[in-house]
Backbone as CSV, one residue per row, in Angstrom:
resi,resn,N_x,N_y,N_z,CA_x,CA_y,CA_z,C_x,C_y,C_z
1,UNK,141.657,106.632,-54.240,141.979,106.098,-52.914,140.717,105.882,-52.100
2,UNK,139.754,106.834,-52.225,138.552,106.707,-51.417,137.727,105.515,-51.873
3,UNK,137.611,105.328,-53.205,136.832,104.202,-53.700,137.475,102.899,-53.268
4,UNK,138.795,102.846,-53.319,139.514,101.639,-52.925,139.244,101.317,-51.467
5,UNK,139.352,102.324,-50.600,139.175,102.093,-49.166,137.750,101.658,-48.865
6,UNK,136.770,102.326,-49.491,135.383,101.971,-49.243,135.105,100.546,-49.688
7,UNK,135.622,100.170,-50.876,135.374,98.839,-51.391,136.018,97.794,-50.510
8,UNK,137.236,98.088,-50.041,137.902,97.150,-49.150,137.121,97.002,-47.865
9,UNK,136.638,98.191,-47.356,135.810,98.132,-46.156,134.623,97.221,-46.387
10,UNK,133.932,97.333,-47.546,132.749,96.528,-47.817,133.114,95.059,-47.978
11,UNK,134.277,94.928,-48.663,134.669,93.552,-48.856,134.948,92.874,-47.540
12,UNK,135.714,93.698,-46.651,136.010,93.123,-45.368,134.778,92.918,-44.543
13,UNK,133.722,93.830,-44.644,132.488,93.750,-43.881,131.737,92.471,-44.189
14,UNK,131.665,91.863,-45.449,130.911,90.680,-45.816,131.698,89.392,-45.629
15,UNK,132.937,89.490,-45.156,133.778,88.313,-45.104,133.620,87.484,-43.854
16,UNK,132.826,87.920,-42.850,132.736,87.206,-41.592,131.409,86.458,-41.514
17,UNK,131.427,85.264,-40.913,130.314,84.328,-40.994,129.525,84.237,-39.701
18,UNK,128.235,83.914,-39.843,127.342,83.770,-38.707,126.871,82.319,-38.635
19,UNK,126.685,81.802,-37.440,126.423,80.371,-37.284,125.190,80.106,-36.438
20,UNK,124.140,79.445,-36.973,122.989,79.069,-36.178,123.146,77.685,-35.571
21,UNK,122.487,77.478,-34.445,122.514,76.190,-33.769,121.114,75.593,-33.787
22,UNK,121.015,74.301,-33.982,119.711,73.642,-34.044,118.950,73.842,-32.745
23,UNK,117.646,74.130,-32.863,116.838,74.359,-31.678,115.611,73.465,-31.683
24,UNK,114.557,73.944,-31.071,113.335,73.159,-30.987,112.607,73.196,-32.314
25,UNK,111.475,72.458,-32.371,110.758,72.329,-33.631,110.205,73.663,-34.104
26,UNK,109.774,74.528,-33.184,109.128,75.771,-33.571,110.034,76.986,-33.468
27,UNK,111.187,76.854,-32.861,112.087,77.991,-32.724,113.527,77.506,-32.717
28,UNK,114.430,78.406,-33.023,115.851,78.070,-33.047,116.644,79.190,-32.393
29,UNK,117.823,78.841,-31.920,118.769,79.824,-31.423,119.849,80.040,-32.479
30,UNK,120.277,81.261,-32.626,121.326,81.605,-33.581,122.542,82.070,-32.803
31,UNK,123.573,81.248,-32.777,124.804,81.579,-32.068,125.999,81.052,-32.849
32,UNK,127.184,81.509,-32.488,128.408,80.993,-33.081,128.646,79.569,-32.598
33,UNK,128.864,78.639,-33.546,128.994,77.231,-33.176,130.083,76.541,-33.987
34,UNK,131.152,77.237,-34.310,132.241,76.637,-35.066,132.995,75.629,-34.206
35,UNK,133.448,74.544,-34.824,134.203,73.514,-34.129,135.615,73.430,-34.703
36,UNK,136.626,73.218,-33.854,138.004,73.128,-34.349,138.134,72.113,-35.481
37,UNK,138.837,72.525,-36.525,139.040,71.658,-37.677,138.064,71.895,-38.807
38,UNK,136.932,72.526,-38.525,135.985,72.833,-39.602,136.592,73.868,-40.538
39,UNK,136.383,73.666,-41.827,136.962,74.573,-42.814,136.031,74.670,-44.011
40,UNK,135.955,75.871,-44.584,135.102,76.098,-45.746,135.708,77.199,-46.598
41,UNK,135.636,77.018,-47.898,136.141,78.029,-48.824,134.963,78.703,-49.518
42,UNK,134.926,80.025,-49.464,133.821,80.811,-50.006,134.331,81.866,-50.972
43,UNK,133.467,82.242,-51.901,133.764,83.302,-52.864,132.889,84.508,-52.549
44,UNK,133.513,85.657,-52.363,132.815,86.919,-52.125,132.983,87.810,-53.343
45,UNK,131.884,88.278,-53.920,131.912,89.209,-55.052,131.172,90.485,-54.679
46,UNK,131.798,91.624,-54.951,131.169,92.932,-54.768,131.147,93.617,-56.126
47,UNK,129.966,93.743,-56.693,129.782,94.336,-58.020,129.155,95.715,-57.837
48,UNK,129.865,96.766,-58.250,129.439,98.135,-57.977,129.321,98.967,-59.249
49,UNK,128.345,99.854,-59.221,128.213,100.906,-60.228,128.301,102.229,-59.482
50,UNK,129.314,103.028,-59.827,129.620,104.255,-59.092,129.482,105.455,-60.015
51,UNK,128.737,106.440,-59.555,128.603,107.710,-60.265,129.160,108.806,-59.368
52,UNK,130.089,109.594,-59.894,130.757,110.618,-59.087,130.794,111.943,-59.832
53,UNK,130.512,113.016,-59.112,130.589,114.363,-59.682,131.511,115.199,-58.806
54,UNK,132.597,115.685,-59.409,133.545,116.518,-58.684,133.915,117.713,-59.544
55,UNK,133.620,118.903,-59.030,133.937,120.155,-59.719,133.349,120.175,-61.127
56,UNK,132.104,119.678,-61.238,131.410,119.698,-62.515,131.771,118.577,-63.457
57,UNK,132.711,117.731,-63.067,133.119,116.615,-63.908,132.396,115.345,-63.463
58,UNK,131.618,114.775,-64.393,130.860,113.564,-64.095,131.660,112.335,-64.512
59,UNK,131.690,111.331,-63.642,132.415,110.107,-63.966,131.565,108.903,-63.589
60,UNK,131.458,107.954,-64.521,130.755,106.702,-64.292,131.777,105.569,-64.267
61,UNK,131.598,104.645,-63.358,132.567,103.565,-63.259,131.889,102.294,-62.773
62,UNK,132.214,101.176,-63.421,131.813,99.858,-62.954,133.019,99.212,-62.287
63,UNK,132.778,98.524,-61.183,133.883,97.960,-60.419,133.472,96.608,-59.851
64,UNK,134.361,95.631,-59.969,134.122,94.304,-59.412,135.306,93.906,-58.544
65,UNK,135.016,93.519,-57.323,136.030,92.981,-56.421,135.602,91.568,-56.054
66,UNK,136.471,90.611,-56.309,136.184,89.220,-55.976,137.275,88.643,-55.096
67,UNK,136.880,87.948,-54.048,137.840,87.324,-53.141,137.414,85.891,-52.851
68,UNK,138.378,84.981,-52.915,138.165,83.604,-52.489,138.908,83.412,-51.179
69,UNK,138.183,82.998,-50.141,138.756,82.924,-48.797,138.429,81.589,-48.148
70,UNK,139.391,81.063,-47.409,139.190,79.831,-46.650,139.135,80.162,-45.167
71,UNK,138.060,79.729,-44.525,137.846,79.957,-43.099,138.087,78.639,-42.357
72,UNK,138.937,78.665,-41.344,139.260,77.458,-40.591,139.163,77.737,-39.097
73,UNK,138.402,76.901,-38.394,138.322,77.001,-36.936,139.531,76.291,-36.337
74,UNK,140.276,77.002,-35.499,141.533,76.494,-34.963,141.332,75.752,-33.647
75,UNK,142.223,74.815,-33.402,142.253,74.121,-32.116,143.137,74.937,-31.175
76,UNK,142.595,76.061,-30.741,143.335,77.015,-29.913,142.432,77.465,-28.771
77,UNK,142.873,77.338,-27.535,142.006,77.701,-26.405,141.613,79.178,-26.428
78,UNK,140.377,79.434,-26.034,139.871,80.797,-25.892,139.494,81.022,-24.437
79,UNK,140.122,81.997,-23.815,139.814,82.293,-22.414,138.401,82.828,-22.237
80,UNK,137.774,83.235,-23.352,136.444,83.836,-23.289,135.336,82.878,-23.712
81,UNK,135.675,81.593,-23.877,134.660,80.629,-24.260,134.289,80.682,-25.722
82,UNK,135.122,81.301,-26.552,134.840,81.417,-27.972,135.651,80.447,-28.803
83,UNK,135.842,80.796,-30.068,136.618,79.976,-30.987,137.486,80.892,-31.838
84,UNK,138.703,80.457,-32.117,139.612,81.202,-32.984,139.418,80.747,-34.424
85,UNK,139.251,81.704,-35.327,139.049,81.404,-36.740,140.127,82.101,-37.557
86,UNK,140.754,81.328,-38.433,141.781,81.865,-39.322,141.189,82.057,-40.713
87,UNK,141.374,83.248,-41.272,140.866,83.576,-42.602,142.052,83.726,-43.538
88,UNK,142.137,82.852,-44.542,143.211,82.897,-45.527,142.668,83.379,-46.866
89,UNK,143.384,84.301,-47.501,143.008,84.830,-48.811,143.668,83.976,-49.893
90,UNK,142.837,83.300,-50.699,143.341,82.368,-51.706,143.429,82.980,-53.105
91,UNK,142.505,83.851,-53.421,142.468,84.436,-54.771,141.796,85.798,-54.695
92,UNK,142.266,86.733,-55.518,141.685,88.074,-55.576,141.491,88.463,-57.036
93,UNK,140.313,88.979,-57.342,140.032,89.536,-58.669,139.595,90.987,-58.497
94,UNK,140.059,91.834,-59.400,139.715,93.254,-59.328,139.582,93.787,-60.749
95,UNK,138.396,94.280,-61.060,138.141,94.816,-62.395,137.474,96.169,-62.263
96,UNK,138.005,97.159,-62.958,137.461,98.508,-62.888,137.423,99.098,-64.288
97,UNK,136.255,99.610,-64.679,136.112,100.257,-65.969,136.231,101.758,-65.844
98,UNK,135.967,102.462,-66.937,136.071,103.915,-66.926,137.464,104.387,-67.285
99,UNK,137.794,105.610,-66.842,139.078,106.207,-67.198,140.254,105.447,-66.587
100,UNK,140.047,104.837,-65.417,141.124,104.107,-64.743,140.893,102.608,-64.910
101,UNK,140.991,102.120,-66.131,140.673,100.736,-66.427,141.711,99.779,-65.828
102,UNK,141.214,98.772,-65.104,142.066,97.756,-64.490,141.362,96.409,-64.630
103,UNK,142.118,95.368,-64.944,141.577,94.010,-65.004,142.637,93.079,-64.424
104,UNK,142.407,92.622,-63.187,143.428,91.858,-62.473,142.843,90.580,-61.907
105,UNK,143.618,89.497,-62.011,143.267,88.217,-61.406,144.555,87.620,-60.857
106,UNK,144.591,87.362,-59.556,145.822,86.855,-58.951,146.204,85.476,-59.475
107,UNK,145.260,84.766,-60.114,145.585,83.477,-60.705,146.310,83.615,-62.037
108,UNK,146.450,84.856,-62.522,147.159,85.118,-63.783,148.373,85.975,-63.456
109,UNK,149.537,85.378,-63.205,150.726,86.137,-62.780,151.142,87.185,-63.804
110,UNK,151.577,88.342,-63.284,152.091,89.402,-64.143,151.063,90.036,-65.041
111,UNK,149.781,89.900,-64.678,148.715,90.386,-65.559,148.607,91.900,-65.570
112,UNK,148.865,92.547,-64.440,148.645,93.988,-64.368,149.609,94.601,-63.368
113,UNK,150.244,95.698,-63.765,151.183,96.390,-62.889,150.566,97.605,-62.207
114,UNK,149.250,97.763,-62.320,148.579,98.874,-61.657,148.782,98.770,-60.148
115,UNK,149.190,99.865,-59.470,149.456,99.796,-58.025,148.271,99.305,-57.212
116,UNK,147.051,99.718,-57.592,145.880,99.277,-56.845,145.679,97.776,-57.004
117,UNK,145.850,97.275,-58.242,145.714,95.843,-58.482,146.785,95.065,-57.740
118,UNK,147.999,95.582,-57.735,149.076,94.911,-57.020,148.790,94.847,-55.526
119,UNK,148.192,95.898,-54.999,147.865,95.916,-53.579,146.832,94.854,-53.247
120,UNK,145.800,94.732,-54.089,144.814,93.685,-53.882,145.458,92.310,-54.010
121,UNK,146.310,92.149,-55.024,146.962,90.861,-55.238,147.809,90.427,-54.069
122,UNK,148.332,91.392,-53.319,149.177,91.068,-52.169,148.401,90.380,-51.056
123,UNK,147.072,90.420,-51.119,146.271,89.720,-50.119,146.451,88.209,-50.195
124,UNK,146.739,87.704,-51.399,146.842,86.254,-51.584,147.978,85.697,-50.727
125,UNK,147.649,84.692,-49.948,148.627,84.096,-49.049,148.650,84.721,-47.669
126,UNK,147.946,85.839,-47.492,147.895,86.509,-46.194,146.733,85.954,-45.368
127,UNK,146.742,86.270,-44.080,145.697,85.751,-43.210,145.407,86.721,-42.074
128,UNK,144.207,86.602,-41.537,143.793,87.265,-40.307,143.282,86.193,-39.352
129,UNK,143.526,86.376,-38.072,143.053,85.438,-37.062,142.204,86.201,-36.058
130,UNK,140.999,85.684,-35.789,140.052,86.390,-34.933,139.461,85.458,-33.889
131,UNK,139.202,86.007,-32.723,138.541,85.270,-31.654,137.061,85.639,-31.660
132,UNK,136.204,84.673,-31.988,134.760,84.884,-32.030,134.126,84.350,-30.755
133,UNK,133.312,85.164,-30.106,132.559,84.717,-28.940,131.212,84.145,-29.384
134,UNK,130.541,83.362,-28.539,129.261,82.769,-28.933,128.219,83.790,-29.386
135,UNK,128.257,85.014,-28.841,127.271,86.029,-29.229,127.699,86.826,-30.452
136,UNK,128.836,86.460,-31.071,129.284,87.135,-32.282,130.299,88.228,-32.067
137,UNK,130.559,88.614,-30.819,131.571,89.640,-30.557,132.965,89.120,-30.905
138,UNK,133.848,90.043,-31.274,135.230,89.703,-31.609,136.152,90.583,-30.773
139,UNK,136.650,90.077,-29.634,137.510,90.902,-28.785,138.931,91.046,-29.306
140,UNK,139.380,90.108,-30.161,140.777,90.114,-30.591,140.889,89.829,-32.080
141,UNK,141.719,90.633,-32.758,142.054,90.414,-34.166,143.567,90.440,-34.292
142,UNK,144.132,89.436,-34.947,145.575,89.350,-35.129,145.930,89.392,-36.612
143,UNK,147.043,90.039,-36.922,147.550,90.045,-38.291,147.245,91.287,-39.089
144,UNK,146.594,92.286,-38.478,146.201,93.488,-39.219,147.423,94.295,-39.654
145,UNK,148.356,94.521,-38.740,149.533,95.333,-39.073,150.335,94.695,-40.198
146,UNK,150.497,93.378,-40.148,151.246,92.680,-41.192,150.543,92.798,-42.538
147,UNK,149.208,92.701,-42.515,148.444,92.815,-43.755,148.552,94.221,-44.330
148,UNK,148.462,95.236,-43.483,148.631,96.618,-43.936,149.975,96.800,-44.630
149,UNK,151.036,96.365,-43.974,152.386,96.559,-44.508,152.568,95.839,-45.836
150,UNK,152.045,94.622,-45.936,152.181,93.848,-47.169,151.481,94.532,-48.330
151,UNK,150.264,95.036,-48.096,149.507,95.668,-49.175,150.138,96.985,-49.599
152,UNK,150.637,97.754,-48.644,151.279,99.026,-48.988,152.569,98.780,-49.755
153,UNK,153.375,97.822,-49.297,154.632,97.515,-49.987,154.380,97.056,-51.413
154,UNK,153.281,96.313,-51.628,152.992,95.779,-52.958,152.682,96.866,-53.972
155,UNK,152.310,98.068,-53.519,152.017,99.162,-54.439,153.281,99.758,-55.038
156,UNK,154.444,99.394,-54.473,155.739,99.853,-55.002,155.817,101.373,-55.102
157,UNK,155.324,102.040,-54.085,155.389,103.498,-54.065,156.706,103.938,-53.439
158,UNK,157.374,104.915,-54.028,158.629,105.404,-53.447,158.362,106.168,-52.157
159,UNK,159.384,106.255,-51.332,159.259,107.043,-50.116,158.925,108.486,-50.477
160,UNK,157.960,109.048,-49.769,157.556,110.416,-50.057,156.087,110.621,-49.781
161,UNK,155.540,111.747,-50.220,154.150,112.100,-49.900,153.128,111.074,-50.371
162,UNK,153.336,110.491,-51.578,152.347,109.551,-52.096,152.268,108.293,-51.230
163,UNK,153.419,107.767,-50.844,153.423,106.584,-49.984,152.859,106.915,-48.603
164,UNK,153.208,108.082,-48.079,152.700,108.483,-46.770,151.181,108.600,-46.789
165,UNK,150.637,109.127,-47.900,149.182,109.246,-48.019,148.528,107.870,-48.057
166,UNK,149.148,106.929,-48.785,148.604,105.574,-48.858,148.621,104.908,-47.490
167,UNK,149.721,105.064,-46.773,149.824,104.473,-45.441,148.781,105.059,-44.496
168,UNK,148.597,106.365,-44.572,147.636,107.019,-43.683,146.221,106.551,-43.971
169,UNK,145.884,106.415,-45.270,144.543,105.966,-45.641,144.299,104.530,-45.186
170,UNK,145.286,103.661,-45.374,145.136,102.271,-44.952,144.918,102.175,-43.446
171,UNK,145.727,102.877,-42.697,145.653,102.768,-41.246,144.380,103.399,-40.694
172,UNK,143.843,104.373,-41.418,142.612,105.009,-40.983,141.411,104.112,-41.228
173,UNK,141.399,103.432,-42.365,140.215,102.692,-42.786,140.318,101.192,-42.527
174,UNK,141.511,100.671,-42.373,141.681,99.228,-42.237,142.593,98.949,-41.058
175,UNK,142.048,99.127,-39.859,142.804,98.880,-38.639,142.027,97.906,-37.759
176,UNK,142.618,97.524,-36.646,141.993,96.506,-35.803,140.624,96.945,-35.301
177,UNK,140.485,98.203,-34.903,139.206,98.675,-34.381,138.136,98.677,-35.464
178,UNK,138.516,99.074,-36.700,137.557,99.065,-37.794,137.084,97.643,-38.092
179,UNK,138.015,96.688,-38.079,137.634,95.307,-38.344,136.677,94.806,-37.271
180,UNK,136.919,95.168,-36.026,136.003,94.779,-34.949,134.610,95.361,-35.191
181,UNK,134.546,96.603,-35.674,133.251,97.210,-35.977,132.553,96.461,-37.107
182,UNK,133.318,96.068,-38.125,132.743,95.314,-39.236,132.136,94.005,-38.752
183,UNK,132.900,93.283,-37.932,132.426,92.000,-37.445,131.236,92.183,-36.509
184,UNK,131.236,93.265,-35.738,130.097,93.548,-34.861,128.824,93.706,-35.674
185,UNK,128.946,94.276,-36.874,127.779,94.426,-37.748,127.222,93.070,-38.135
186,UNK,128.107,92.122,-38.444,127.646,90.794,-38.802,127.123,90.047,-37.575
187,UNK,127.790,90.244,-36.420,127.358,89.583,-35.198,125.978,90.011,-34.753
188,UNK,125.528,91.174,-35.244,124.189,91.647,-34.890,123.102,90.731,-35.427
189,UNK,123.451,89.812,-36.333,122.471,88.840,-36.808,121.975,87.936,-35.689
190,UNK,122.746,87.814,-34.615,122.347,86.942,-33.521,121.270,87.613,-32.663
191,UNK,120.090,87.026,-32.565,119.085,87.568,-31.638,119.447,87.186,-30.208
192,UNK,118.863,87.871,-29.251,119.167,87.619,-27.842,118.475,86.375,-27.301
193,UNK,117.510,85.854,-28.046,116.759,84.690,-27.584,116.344,83.849,-28.778
194,UNK,115.762,82.695,-28.499,115.293,81.826,-29.570,114.232,82.546,-30.406
195,UNK,114.215,82.265,-31.706,113.285,82.928,-32.618,112.517,81.897,-33.429
196,UNK,111.306,82.285,-33.823,110.450,81.454,-34.659,110.290,82.112,-36.018
197,UNK,109.680,81.400,-36.943,109.440,81.962,-38.270,108.659,83.269,-38.148
198,UNK,109.130,84.287,-38.837,108.476,85.585,-38.816,108.980,86.525,-37.746
199,UNK,109.723,86.023,-36.774,110.278,86.891,-35.734,111.341,87.813,-36.329
200,UNK,111.380,89.040,-35.820,112.325,90.036,-36.335,113.047,90.708,-35.173
201,UNK,114.232,91.178,-35.448,115.011,91.920,-34.453,115.832,92.981,-35.171
202,UNK,116.254,93.977,-34.414,116.893,95.161,-35.007,118.206,95.466,-34.301
203,UNK,119.133,96.016,-35.050,120.409,96.437,-34.477,120.838,97.739,-35.143
204,UNK,121.390,98.650,-34.340,121.953,99.896,-34.866,123.398,99.999,-34.420
205,UNK,124.275,100.274,-35.365,125.685,100.408,-35.027,126.279,101.611,-35.753
206,UNK,127.369,102.108,-35.206,128.055,103.264,-35.773,129.398,102.808,-36.346
207,UNK,129.652,103.181,-37.589,130.923,102.875,-38.244,131.748,104.149,-38.332
208,UNK,133.025,104.050,-37.958,133.917,105.208,-38.045,134.791,105.075,-39.290
209,UNK,135.922,105.763,-39.320,136.796,105.709,-40.484,136.593,106.887,-41.408
210,UNK,137.016,106.729,-42.677,136.938,107.815,-43.646,135.511,108.126,-44.054
211,UNK,134.635,107.126,-43.990,133.228,107.337,-44.345,132.355,106.902,-43.169
212,UNK,132.294,107.695,-42.110,131.495,107.316,-40.940,130.013,107.275,-41.281
213,UNK,129.323,106.294,-40.717,127.893,106.169,-40.981,127.223,105.397,-39.864
214,UNK,125.911,105.538,-39.805,125.084,104.796,-38.865,124.248,103.799,-39.663
215,UNK,124.254,102.537,-39.243,123.559,101.486,-39.979,122.536,100.822,-39.061
216,UNK,121.277,100.919,-39.428,120.206,100.230,-38.710,119.728,99.073,-39.577
217,UNK,119.811,97.867,-39.035,119.491,96.669,-39.807,118.393,95.883,-39.118
218,UNK,117.433,95.429,-39.915,116.348,94.584,-39.437,116.528,93.174,-39.996
219,UNK,116.452,92.186,-39.108,116.602,90.788,-39.493,115.294,90.056,-39.232
220,UNK,114.932,89.168,-40.136,113.727,88.365,-39.981,114.053,86.907,-40.278
221,UNK,113.647,86.014,-39.381,113.793,84.588,-39.658,112.670,84.183,-40.605
222,UNK,113.011,84.019,-41.874,111.993,83.719,-42.873,111.579,82.257,-42.852
223,UNK,112.561,81.367,-42.659,112.240,79.943,-42.677,113.428,79.156,-42.138
224,UNK,113.182,77.923,-41.743,114.262,77.014,-41.377,113.765,75.586,-41.458
225,UNK,114.707,74.659,-41.635,114.413,73.240,-41.558,115.551,72.579,-40.796
226,UNK,115.663,71.261,-40.893,116.705,70.576,-40.137,118.104,70.954,-40.613
227,UNK,118.219,71.421,-41.859,119.541,71.669,-42.434,119.914,73.144,-42.507
228,UNK,118.949,74.019,-42.780,119.282,75.410,-43.062,118.376,76.383,-42.326
229,UNK,118.826,77.625,-42.244,118.025,78.744,-41.738,118.179,79.900,-42.717
230,UNK,117.072,80.574,-43.004,117.076,81.670,-43.967,116.660,82.963,-43.277
231,UNK,117.494,83.982,-43.398,117.225,85.296,-42.823,116.973,86.310,-43.928
232,UNK,115.933,87.119,-43.758,115.737,88.284,-44.595,116.410,89.480,-43.942
233,UNK,117.011,90.330,-44.747,117.768,91.474,-44.235,117.296,92.748,-44.916
234,UNK,116.928,93.751,-44.128,116.649,95.089,-44.648,117.369,96.089,-43.755
235,UNK,117.675,97.249,-44.306,118.391,98.206,-43.476,118.427,99.594,-44.065
236,UNK,118.735,100.553,-43.198,118.892,101.947,-43.593,120.272,102.441,-43.182
237,UNK,120.853,103.251,-44.042,122.179,103.818,-43.810,122.035,105.326,-43.706
238,UNK,122.640,105.907,-42.688,122.556,107.351,-42.501,123.837,107.903,-41.923
239,UNK,123.885,109.205,-41.688,125.091,109.835,-41.142,125.374,109.370,-39.718
240,UNK,126.634,109.302,-39.380,127.055,109.024,-38.009,126.717,110.252,-37.163
241,UNK,125.927,110.109,-36.088,125.481,111.294,-35.339,126.601,112.027,-34.611
242,UNK,127.679,111.329,-34.279,128.749,111.949,-33.496,130.077,112.001,-34.247
243,UNK,130.024,111.821,-35.553,131.269,111.779,-36.324,131.941,113.147,-36.367
244,UNK,133.253,113.120,-36.254,134.054,114.329,-36.393,134.795,114.287,-37.724
245,UNK,135.150,115.440,-38.271,135.882,115.449,-39.541,137.170,114.637,-39.446
246,UNK,137.495,113.959,-40.538,138.732,113.190,-40.620,139.818,114.089,-41.194
247,UNK,140.976,114.114,-40.554,142.101,114.916,-41.030,143.139,113.978,-41.622
248,UNK,143.488,114.215,-42.894,144.466,113.382,-43.575,145.220,114.223,-44.591
249,UNK,146.542,114.137,-44.548,147.387,114.893,-45.475,147.090,116.387,-45.434
250,UNK,146.778,116.892,-44.255,146.516,118.312,-44.115,145.123,118.730,-44.523
251,UNK,144.311,117.786,-45.007,142.943,118.085,-45.413,141.968,117.600,-44.351
252,UNK,140.901,118.366,-44.175,139.814,117.971,-43.288,138.656,117.500,-44.148
253,UNK,138.181,116.291,-43.891,137.153,115.695,-44.742,135.905,115.363,-43.943
254,UNK,134.767,115.776,-44.483,133.457,115.412,-43.933,132.749,114.536,-44.960
255,UNK,132.192,113.419,-44.516,131.468,112.525,-45.416,130.084,112.241,-44.860
256,UNK,129.108,112.164,-45.748,127.737,111.860,-45.336,127.066,111.050,-46.430
257,UNK,126.568,109.864,-46.049,125.884,108.992,-46.992,124.562,108.526,-46.402
258,UNK,123.581,108.342,-47.282,122.288,107.781,-46.919,121.971,106.665,-47.904
259,UNK,121.214,105.677,-47.440,120.881,104.605,-48.363,120.076,103.501,-47.714
260,UNK,119.870,102.448,-48.488,119.116,101.282,-48.039,119.828,100.017,-48.491
261,UNK,119.483,98.915,-47.847,119.988,97.628,-48.297,118.950,96.552,-48.013
262,UNK,118.876,95.582,-48.905,117.966,94.450,-48.758,118.706,93.191,-49.187
263,UNK,118.324,92.069,-48.611,118.998,90.843,-49.003,118.486,89.632,-48.264
264,UNK,119.201,88.542,-48.466,118.836,87.271,-47.857,120.098,86.456,-47.607
265,UNK,120.123,85.757,-46.482,121.248,84.903,-46.116,120.720,83.510,-45.793
266,UNK,121.320,82.492,-46.389,120.980,81.101,-46.105,122.167,80.461,-45.400
267,UNK,121.910,79.868,-44.223,122.987,79.300,-43.414,122.786,77.812,-43.174
268,UNK,123.880,77.079,-43.112,123.864,75.670,-42.751,123.833,75.546,-41.232
269,UNK,122.784,74.937,-40.695,122.613,74.922,-39.243,123.595,73.994,-38.542
270,UNK,124.019,72.945,-39.200,124.909,71.989,-38.550,126.318,72.544,-38.384
271,UNK,126.843,73.142,-39.443,128.226,73.632,-39.402,128.321,75.107,-39.052
272,UNK,127.250,75.856,-39.293,127.287,77.289,-39.031,127.820,78.123,-40.165
273,UNK,128.108,77.518,-41.325,128.644,78.287,-42.441,127.528,78.902,-43.270
274,UNK,127.826,80.032,-43.858,126.900,80.643,-44.811,126.909,79.820,-46.093
275,UNK,125.753,79.369,-46.510,125.646,78.642,-47.770,125.610,79.621,-48.932
276,UNK,124.819,80.669,-48.771,124.753,81.694,-49.813,124.196,82.976,-49.217
277,UNK,124.536,84.092,-49.825,123.964,85.377,-49.411,123.991,86.339,-50.581
278,UNK,122.967,87.171,-50.638,122.876,88.227,-51.654,122.350,89.478,-50.969
279,UNK,123.062,90.586,-51.111,122.642,91.863,-50.534,122.751,92.940,-51.602
280,UNK,121.660,93.673,-51.827,121.661,94.830,-52.726,121.690,96.092,-51.884
281,UNK,122.619,96.973,-52.200,122.816,98.189,-51.413,122.818,99.404,-52.333
282,UNK,122.049,100.420,-51.968,122.010,101.692,-52.698,122.379,102.811,-51.739
283,UNK,123.400,103.580,-52.094,123.825,104.702,-51.261,124.041,105.930,-52.131
284,UNK,123.748,107.091,-51.554,124.097,108.345,-52.202,124.481,109.362,-51.138
285,UNK,125.305,110.283,-51.544,125.821,111.293,-50.621,127.112,111.844,-51.160
286,UNK,128.072,112.012,-50.284,129.349,112.521,-50.752,130.211,113.002,-49.618
287,UNK,131.260,113.703,-49.998,132.184,114.217,-49.005,132.669,115.599,-49.413
288,UNK,133.071,116.353,-48.420,133.650,117.677,-48.628,135.082,117.656,-48.124
289,UNK,136.006,118.051,-48.988,137.413,118.136,-48.612,137.770,119.599,-48.409
290,UNK,138.148,119.944,-47.192,138.559,121.305,-46.865,140.082,121.395,-46.937
291,UNK,140.574,122.152,-47.904,142.004,122.231,-48.164,142.688,123.202,-47.207
292,UNK,144.006,123.046,-47.021,144.742,123.938,-46.114,144.651,125.409,-46.488
293,UNK,144.450,125.708,-47.789,144.397,127.105,-48.215,143.020,127.732,-48.019
294,UNK,142.098,126.989,-47.395,140.772,127.528,-47.130,139.729,127.160,-48.164
295,UNK,140.135,126.636,-49.305,139.180,126.216,-50.318,138.601,124.851,-49.953
296,UNK,137.489,124.525,-50.586,136.850,123.231,-50.350,136.425,122.614,-51.675
297,UNK,136.387,121.298,-51.695,135.973,120.541,-52.873,134.864,119.585,-52.455
298,UNK,133.739,119.661,-53.156,132.618,118.763,-52.891,132.617,117.623,-53.903
299,UNK,132.409,116.415,-53.413,132.332,115.233,-54.268,130.998,114.550,-54.000
300,UNK,130.129,114.527,-55.003,128.839,113.852,-54.891,128.957,112.453,-55.483
301,UNK,128.363,111.465,-54.796,128.498,110.086,-55.243,127.186,109.328,-55.111
302,UNK,126.969,108.408,-56.040,125.904,107.412,-55.955,126.553,106.050,-56.178
303,UNK,126.262,105.104,-55.287,126.888,103.789,-55.361,125.811,102.717,-55.261
304,UNK,125.724,101.880,-56.286,124.825,100.724,-56.275,125.702,99.476,-56.210
305,UNK,125.462,98.641,-55.220,126.303,97.465,-55.011,125.448,96.209,-54.901
306,UNK,125.948,95.127,-55.473,125.387,93.791,-55.254,126.501,92.949,-54.645
307,UNK,126.265,92.451,-53.444,127.273,91.708,-52.696,126.788,90.270,-52.557
308,UNK,127.552,89.332,-53.105,127.156,87.927,-53.066,128.256,87.088,-52.424
309,UNK,127.835,86.046,-51.746,128.773,85.077,-51.183,128.241,83.684,-51.469
310,UNK,129.129,82.798,-51.913,128.727,81.430,-52.238,129.923,80.502,-52.061
311,UNK,129.675,79.201,-51.880,130.794,78.266,-51.743,131.496,78.048,-53.071
312,UNK,132.758,77.659,-53.008,133.509,77.337,-54.218,132.901,76.093,-54.850
313,UNK,132.674,76.166,-56.142,132.059,75.027,-56.841,133.120,74.009,-57.240
């Protein structure tokens, strides 16, 4: 459940787009510039290698999550001077090796009855609608509750403790506030003023949920021309300074992760869509589960991820 939630969080974190606007010859402004009717279909892949040690048992697992999504700017008024964007899930792929082997592709009906795969597959045909402001903030997200219910129902879990645990995990990690935090992380790509080649800016944000963390990201405008802008991305991941233990199913959980990430994003300046992006992320840490009977279980984890986004060919 924890790996699923974290992966979904990551998947959801890379799904939102940043838009630059053409500027002067030596500098450019980076702001949201979507126009009603603009639409683009992108493929997001998260390829992970996970190493986990729990109670002396070592487990290695490779995991791939792939999503094809269509982003459409709506002709819908925004009282805040922003733009409404609808995100539709067109295809989902999920592959996991190790003891819990799963191989699922929503384009292949009836391929896998695994509850986790079915939950991912339920994303197809679903949508989220968000109001993006010019500075990248997202004050409103619509469709989260419906998406939660659809994914939980697709797992076909009977009423009882197992279903209740799934519902609690989903609502803790995938709710409207969490999505706003995810989008805020992407919106941090926008500098406060026009930037030239070599200019850098920094943002620090706090993520809550089951795996709270603090993320400090440095952005550098590496290059731009009339058509594209290229950003270099580096960052550090550390513990959330004010995080409190998460209580779920009677257990109190503390999580702490540290890591780094590096990557590059290429954006189309005219439309504001991401042309391509690659981010490599290395994290290690773990969580402690404090059981109602006073015992505790420590889980140590190392996660190496490659996150790519590209247009549908």
